[in-house]
C-alpha positions as CSV (number, residue, x, y, z in Angstrom):
1,X,80.0,75.5,79.5
2,X,82.7,74.0,81.0
3,X,84.7,77.1,83.3
4,X,88.7,76.7,82.7
5,X,89.5,77.2,86.4
6,X,87.2,77.1,89.8
7,X,87.8,78.3,92.9
8,X,86.1,77.1,96.3
9,X,86.1,77.0,100.2
10,X,87.0,81.0,99.9
11,X,86.0,84.1,101.4
12,X,85.8,86.6,98.7
13,X,86.6,90.6,99.3
14,X,85.3,91.8,96.2
15,X,86.1,95.3,96.4
16,X,82.7,96.1,94.2
17,X,80.9,98.4,96.4
18,X,80.6,101.9,97.8
19,X,81.4,101.1,101.3
20,X,83.3,97.7,102.4
21,X,85.3,95.1,101.3
22,X,82.2,93.6,99.2
23,X,82.2,90.0,101.0
24,X,81.1,87.0,100.3
25,X,81.8,84.5,103.0
26,X,81.9,81.4,102.3
27,X,82.0,81.6,98.9
28,X,83.5,80.2,95.0
29,X,84.6,82.0,91.9
30,X,85.2,80.6,88.2
31,X,87.2,81.5,85.2
32,X,86.4,81.0,81.8
33,X,88.8,82.6,79.1
34,X,91.4,84.2,81.3
35,X,87.2,86.6,82.3
36,X,85.7,86.0,85.8
37,X,82.8,83.8,85.0
38,X,81.1,83.9,88.3
39,X,80.9,84.8,91.7
40,X,78.9,84.3,94.7
41,X,77.7,82.4,97.6
42,X,78.9,78.6,97.5
43,X,75.7,77.5,98.3
44,X,74.3,79.3,95.1
45,X,77.4,77.4,92.7
46,X,75.3,76.4,89.5
47,X,76.1,73.0,88.8
48,X,78.7,73.0,86.1
49,X,82.4,71.2,85.1
50,X,85.7,72.8,85.6
51,X,88.9,71.4,84.1
52,X,90.9,72.4,86.6
53,X,89.3,73.0,90.7
54,X,92.0,74.7,94.1
55,X,90.1,74.8,97.0
56,X,91.0,77.7,98.9
57,X,91.4,76.2,103.1
58,X,89.0,79.3,104.2
59,X,91.8,81.8,102.9
60,X,89.7,85.0,102.0
61,X,90.9,86.0,98.2
62,X,91.0,89.5,96.7
63,X,91.7,91.4,93.8
64,X,94.9,90.9,92.3
65,X,96.8,93.9,93.3
66,X,98.0,96.4,91.4
67,X,101.3,98.9,91.7
68,X,100.1,101.8,90.3
69,X,103.3,104.7,90.4
70,X,106.4,103.5,90.7
71,X,110.2,104.0,88.7
72,X,111.6,99.8,89.9
73,X,112.9,100.5,86.1
74,X,116.3,102.0,87.0
75,X,120.4,100.6,88.1
76,X,122.6,101.5,90.6
77,X,122.2,102.3,94.2
78,X,121.6,106.0,96.3
79,X,122.3,104.4,100.2
80,X,125.3,107.6,99.7
81,X,122.7,110.2,99.8
82,X,120.2,108.3,101.9
83,X,123.8,108.5,104.8
84,X,123.5,112.4,103.0
85,X,120.3,112.8,104.6
86,X,120.7,111.3,107.7
87,X,123.6,113.4,108.0
88,X,121.8,117.4,107.5
89,X,121.6,117.3,103.8
90,X,118.5,118.1,102.8
91,X,116.6,116.4,99.2
92,X,116.8,119.7,97.4
93,X,120.7,120.5,98.5
94,X,121.8,117.0,96.6
95,X,119.6,117.1,93.7
96,X,121.3,120.7,93.7
97,X,124.7,119.2,94.1
98,X,124.3,117.0,91.0
99,X,122.7,114.0,92.7
100,X,119.4,112.7,93.1
101,X,118.0,111.9,90.4
102,X,120.6,113.2,88.1
103,X,122.8,110.3,89.6
104,X,120.1,107.8,88.3
105,X,120.3,108.9,84.9
106,X,124.2,109.0,84.8
107,X,123.9,105.0,86.2
108,X,121.1,103.9,83.8
109,X,122.2,105.4,81.2
110,X,125.7,103.8,80.9
111,X,123.8,100.1,81.8
112,X,123.2,97.8,78.7
113,X,119.6,97.2,77.9
114,X,120.3,93.5,79.3
115,X,121.7,94.6,82.5
116,X,119.0,96.7,83.2
117,X,116.3,93.8,82.9
118,X,118.7,92.2,84.8
119,X,118.5,94.6,87.9
120,X,115.3,95.2,88.2
121,X,114.2,91.4,87.8
122,X,114.5,91.3,90.8
123,X,112.2,93.9,92.2
124,X,109.1,93.4,90.0
125,X,109.5,89.8,91.3
126,X,109.4,91.0,95.5
127,X,106.4,92.9,94.4
128,X,104.7,89.4,92.7
129,X,105.4,88.0,96.0
130,X,102.6,89.6,97.7
131,X,100.1,89.1,95.0
132,X,100.7,92.1,92.6
133,X,99.3,91.2,89.1
134,X,99.5,94.9,87.7
135,X,101.9,97.2,88.0
136,X,103.0,100.0,86.7
137,X,106.2,101.3,85.4
138,X,107.6,104.8,84.2
139,X,110.8,106.1,82.7
140,X,112.4,109.7,83.4
141,X,116.0,108.3,84.2
142,X,117.1,108.5,80.4
143,X,116.0,112.3,79.7
144,X,117.6,111.3,75.9
145,X,115.6,109.8,73.3
146,X,117.4,106.4,73.4
147,X,117.8,105.9,77.2
148,X,114.2,106.9,77.1
149,X,113.0,104.1,74.5
150,X,115.2,101.2,76.3
151,X,113.6,102.0,79.7
152,X,110.4,101.6,78.7
153,X,111.7,98.8,76.2
154,X,113.3,96.8,79.4
155,X,109.8,97.8,81.2
156,X,107.6,95.6,78.1
157,X,111.0,93.0,78.3
158,X,109.4,92.2,82.1
159,X,105.4,91.9,81.3
160,X,106.9,89.5,78.0
161,X,109.0,87.1,81.2
162,X,106.9,87.6,84.4
163,X,103.4,86.7,84.9
164,X,102.3,90.1,85.7
165,X,100.9,92.6,83.7
166,X,103.2,95.8,83.0
167,X,101.5,99.3,81.9
168,X,103.8,102.0,81.2
169,X,104.4,105.8,81.2
170,X,106.9,107.9,80.1
171,X,108.4,110.3,81.9
172,X,110.9,112.5,79.9
173,X,110.0,115.9,81.7
174,X,111.6,114.0,85.3
175,X,114.6,116.0,85.2
176,X,116.5,118.6,83.9
177,X,119.3,116.7,82.3
178,X,122.7,117.9,82.7
179,X,123.3,119.3,79.4
180,X,121.0,121.3,78.8
181,X,121.6,123.0,82.1
182,X,120.3,126.3,82.1
183,X,117.7,125.8,79.0
184,X,114.3,123.9,80.2
185,X,112.9,125.4,77.6
186,X,114.3,123.3,75.0
187,X,114.0,120.3,76.7
188,X,110.7,120.8,77.2
189,X,110.7,121.2,73.0
190,X,112.8,118.1,72.6
191,X,110.6,116.4,74.9
192,X,107.7,117.5,72.9
193,X,108.8,117.6,69.4
194,X,111.5,114.8,69.2
195,X,110.5,112.5,72.4
196,X,106.9,112.0,72.2
197,X,105.8,111.4,68.7
198,X,109.0,108.9,68.7
199,X,107.9,107.0,71.4
200,X,104.8,107.0,70.8
201,X,105.0,105.6,67.4
202,X,106.9,103.3,68.6
203,X,104.2,102.1,71.1
204,X,106.0,102.1,74.2
205,X,104.0,103.6,76.3
206,X,100.3,104.0,78.2
207,X,100.7,107.0,79.5
208,X,102.6,110.4,80.0
209,X,103.6,112.2,83.1
210,X,105.9,114.6,84.2
211,X,107.3,116.2,87.8
212,X,105.7,119.3,88.0
213,X,108.3,121.3,91.4
214,X,110.5,123.9,92.3
215,X,113.0,121.3,91.4
216,X,111.3,120.4,88.4
217,X,109.4,121.1,85.6
218,X,107.2,124.5,85.7
219,X,103.6,124.2,85.9
220,X,103.7,125.7,81.7
221,X,106.5,123.6,81.1
222,X,104.6,120.9,82.7
223,X,101.3,122.2,80.6
224,X,102.7,121.5,77.3
225,X,104.4,118.0,77.8
226,X,100.5,117.0,78.7
227,X,98.9,119.1,75.9
228,X,101.1,117.4,74.0
229,X,100.7,114.1,74.9
230,X,97.5,114.6,74.5
231,X,97.1,115.9,70.8
232,X,98.8,111.9,70.4
233,X,95.4,110.3,71.9
234,X,97.3,109.7,75.2
235,X,96.2,109.8,78.8
236,X,98.3,111.8,81.9
237,X,99.7,111.8,85.1
238,X,101.7,114.0,87.2
239,X,103.7,113.9,89.7
240,X,102.3,117.1,91.7
241,X,102.5,118.8,95.6
242,X,105.2,117.1,96.0
243,X,107.6,119.6,98.1
244,X,105.9,122.8,97.2
245,X,103.0,124.0,96.1
246,X,102.6,124.6,92.0
247,X,99.2,123.8,91.4
248,X,100.3,121.1,89.2
249,X,96.9,118.6,90.7
250,X,94.9,121.6,89.5
251,X,96.5,121.3,86.1
252,X,96.4,117.9,85.8
253,X,92.7,117.3,87.0
254,X,91.6,120.2,84.3
255,X,93.3,118.3,81.7
256,X,91.2,115.1,82.7
257,X,93.7,113.5,84.0
258,X,94.3,109.6,85.9
259,X,95.5,111.0,88.8
260,X,98.2,113.5,91.0
261,X,100.5,112.0,92.7
262,X,102.1,112.1,96.1
263,X,100.2,115.7,97.2
264,X,101.8,116.3,100.5
265,X,101.5,119.8,100.0
266,X,98.0,120.0,98.2
267,X,95.3,122.9,98.4
268,X,91.8,123.1,98.4
269,X,91.5,124.3,94.6
270,X,93.6,121.2,93.7
271,X,91.4,119.2,96.0
272,X,88.3,120.9,94.1
273,X,89.8,120.3,91.0
274,X,90.8,117.1,91.2
275,X,87.3,115.8,92.8
276,X,85.3,117.7,89.9
277,X,87.4,116.4,87.4
278,X,87.5,112.6,89.0
279,X,91.1,112.7,88.9
280,X,92.8,110.1,91.7
281,X,94.8,111.2,94.2
282,X,97.9,108.1,94.5
283,X,99.4,108.5,97.8
284,X,102.9,107.6,98.1
285,X,104.4,107.5,101.4
286,X,107.1,105.2,100.7
287,X,108.3,108.1,100.0
288,X,107.0,110.4,102.7
289,X,108.7,107.6,105.5
290,X,112.3,107.6,103.8
291,X,112.6,111.7,103.2
292,X,111.6,111.8,107.3
293,X,108.7,114.9,106.2
294,X,106.4,116.1,108.2
295,X,103.5,117.7,105.8
296,X,101.2,114.2,104.8
297,X,98.8,115.3,102.6
298,X,95.0,116.4,103.5
299,X,94.0,113.1,103.6
300,X,90.3,113.6,105.7
301,X,89.7,116.8,103.3
302,X,90.4,114.7,99.9
303,X,87.9,112.1,101.7
304,X,85.3,115.1,102.4
305,X,85.2,116.1,98.8
306,X,84.8,112.1,97.4
307,X,88.5,112.0,95.8
308,X,89.4,108.9,95.1
309,X,92.3,107.6,96.7
310,X,94.8,104.8,95.8
311,X,98.0,103.8,97.6
312,X,101.0,102.8,95.3
313,X,105.1,102.5,97.0
314,X,106.8,104.8,94.2
315,X,109.8,102.1,93.5
316,X,112.5,104.5,93.2
317,X,116.0,104.3,94.2
318,X,116.7,107.5,95.6
319,X,112.8,108.1,97.4
320,X,111.4,104.9,98.2
321,X,114.0,101.6,97.8
322,X,110.5,100.0,98.4
323,X,109.2,96.4,96.8
324,X,106.6,95.9,99.2
325,X,102.8,96.9,98.7
326,X,101.4,95.9,102.2
327,X,104.1,97.5,103.2
328,X,102.7,100.7,101.4
329,X,99.3,100.3,102.4
330,X,100.3,99.9,106.2
331,X,102.5,102.6,106.5
332,X,99.1,104.6,104.6
333,X,97.4,103.6,107.4
334,X,99.5,104.3,110.2
335,X,101.6,107.7,109.0
336,X,98.5,108.7,107.5
337,X,95.4,107.3,109.1
338,X,93.6,105.6,105.7
339,X,91.5,103.3,107.4
340,X,92.5,99.5,106.4
341,X,89.6,99.2,103.4
342,X,90.8,102.2,102.4
343,X,94.0,101.4,101.8
344,X,93.1,97.2,100.0
345,X,90.6,99.7,97.4
346,X,93.9,102.1,97.4
347,X,95.7,99.2,95.8
348,X,92.9,97.2,93.8
349,X,90.1,99.1,92.6
350,X,91.6,103.1,92.9
351,X,94.4,101.9,91.2
352,X,93.4,100.3,88.5
353,X,90.9,104.2,88.1
354,X,95.0,105.7,88.3
355,X,95.4,104.0,85.4
356,X,92.2,103.5,83.5
357,X,91.9,100.3,83.6
358,X,89.0,100.1,86.8
359,X,86.3,98.8,83.8
360,X,88.9,95.4,83.3
361,X,90.2,95.0,87.2
362,X,90.2,95.8,90.0
363,X,87.9,94.3,91.7
364,X,86.3,91.1,91.6
365,X,83.1,90.6,89.2
366,X,81.7,88.8,86.3
367,X,83.0,89.4,82.7
368,X,86.6,91.7,84.4
369,X,90.6,89.7,83.9
370,X,90.7,86.7,86.0
371,X,93.6,88.5,88.6
372,X,93.2,87.4,92.5
373,X,95.1,86.5,95.2
374,X,94.1,84.4,97.1
375,X,95.5,85.3,101.7
376,X,96.2,83.2,104.7
377,X,94.7,85.8,106.9
378,X,91.2,86.5,109.1
379,X,90.1,89.4,107.9
380,X,90.8,91.7,105.1
381,X,92.7,94.3,107.3
382,X,95.3,91.7,108.2
383,X,97.0,92.9,105.0
384,X,97.2,96.3,106.2
385,X,97.8,95.6,109.8
386,X,101.0,93.2,110.2
387,X,104.7,94.5,109.2
388,X,107.2,92.3,107.3
389,X,104.6,89.7,107.3
390,X,103.3,88.4,104.2
391,X,100.5,85.7,104.4
392,X,99.5,85.4,100.1
393,X,99.4,81.8,99.7
394,X,98.7,81.7,95.5
395,X,97.7,84.0,93.0
396,X,95.8,83.7,89.4
397,X,96.9,86.5,86.8
398,X,94.8,85.9,83.9
399,X,92.9,83.1,84.8
400,X,96.3,80.8,85.5
401,X,97.1,79.7,88.6
402,X,100.3,79.9,90.0
403,X,102.3,80.6,93.3
404,X,103.1,83.2,95.4
405,X,106.8,82.9,94.1
406,X,108.7,83.1,91.3
407,X,111.7,82.4,89.5
408,X,113.5,83.6,87.1
409,X,114.2,80.5,85.7
410,X,109.8,79.8,86.0
């Protein structure tokens, strides 16, 4: 059968093996019906016709990048808090004074759906220019049924308006809203008994998350949310061990969760539980950098235990206003000593695993979704090496070729 698209004169970093980049030099890759139909060395290319043939010009081709942890749908800015931290205030001080997440909640609740979409689209466009083909978007700034649903509708709209696959995550247990001050258990009741069933029935979420932290929710409250989600057939993940060790990573791992995210204060017990259950460690160096934290996640221990490690931007207004996954990869290497191969795996196959999509995308293999990015680089490590440089030369999303830069007019 004829192929829809054939890319030739490319070097492939398939990210499909257990070690290295899975390199195929002087290769080619063919697409049919939005899926990879064939890939391999050019010399082994079978005789076939293709509707479109694209010469890759000797570029490297990788799986499309996957940003597996973002809060990219939000309204407002928190540059005032950035300034306050530089003048000595801590993240916890700001949160307890009514800033932090509560500040973004007020702005997001006040924004119309159209305004929220308008503010969020440019942030997503910045990621698309760097070869991102799949993005996870969390709610968590509505903290009421309609506000949470509004955020998730906007997230779905982004996937309809732009050439990117969007996975939505309900994060109703992100913070305690002001109207529930002093009544966290009552708010968790609302999350479990009203928000989760209604939003699930509307088909607005693909997974459920919570913030298990000393300024968030207790392990017992977190367990209630995650178990309520699982009762609805939804996969779970967790913000865990960012500011203190609450045992969240072990909790979400014991429930078969997809990922535990942040993990600066992760314990040996948490590492063991994640390794035992296959839970992905999602590393978020942007927040560590932006908050000027000093305790990194236990990378060497995670590596030694065989815990899969993903890398993401954590794009959010308060702790990681970053819209560059390439920069997140560089930070993971320079700040935490990931290897460039681990960083690229973290933004492709491991990120796919953190979303439960590893069988569909994240590596180059026949039958997988045809999502990949073309790069003007000499070797794959260049993607983690350069700072502030974008070598993306083209993107294929669902088998459709596009230029790296996408405008809203497109």
